C-alpha angles and dihedrals in degrees: 000000000000092000090049091053091049091050092047091049092050090049091052091049092051091046091050091049091050092049091049093051112107139178125246112201117198116198110186149123135253093314091065093033088062094237113206092011140087101271088229087068095052124109092250091057088047088052090056089052091048092052092051093046092052095046100255115146095200118131119226120216113191108203095167119137126194111246096020119148126201088263091055091048092048091053093049099043103081092057091046092051091049093048100044105024092210126200091206129031118198112200115203103168140118103073093101091045089056096044089053092048094241118170112276089221088063091050091050093049093049095048092045089053091050091051092051095046091049092051092048086055089055099255132133115231133224117190119206111205126218134199132201131229114266093248089079089072131263096260095052097040092050093047090047095052091045091060091075094048092047093051093046090054098041097042096034094232130148114262138199098199096211123009092197095051108149091009109062112088093014104119096206091054097046131075120243092272090064090227107078126060121240125242088261091059097054095086089055091052089054091049089051090055104034102074091055097037099048097067089053095058 
């Protein structure tokens, strides 16, 4: 009888853990795709390690593609949602829109659509904000950065204001192109994201 109870208890624990397991879908660009690095050194891979270390059973799906704009991500998202059925969608897009000087209204519309589509699929959303170098002009850079804050307020989604906080513009933490973080910066990116992401798991 005692052995049966122990077996039953173990079975319930395993079932509870399985039920609690979720999927985190990350839809981003080269920053989350670990451009120029071994993908195992990227912040997304470090996130997987962090989850395991802290006892989370969530699976991470990194659907980030170098060069993607918000329009590319928006086009890809429905198929990703159908395939992976995520509980949490992390949106890390917009940098390429900004570097190409695309209208900020277009960026805002694309991200808003991605938030709505994700929610209709039953997923929570975390938005990772981006900022541009000052040489793009004060008016454009300010309008660009504001997009993320506006969406977070209007759509009531969690926001990391600037993914590259403490990294962008620091020569020792950026690759030679001045756009992509080094391997040594990936831990900082994770620390920028983790406090906001963890409560959503």
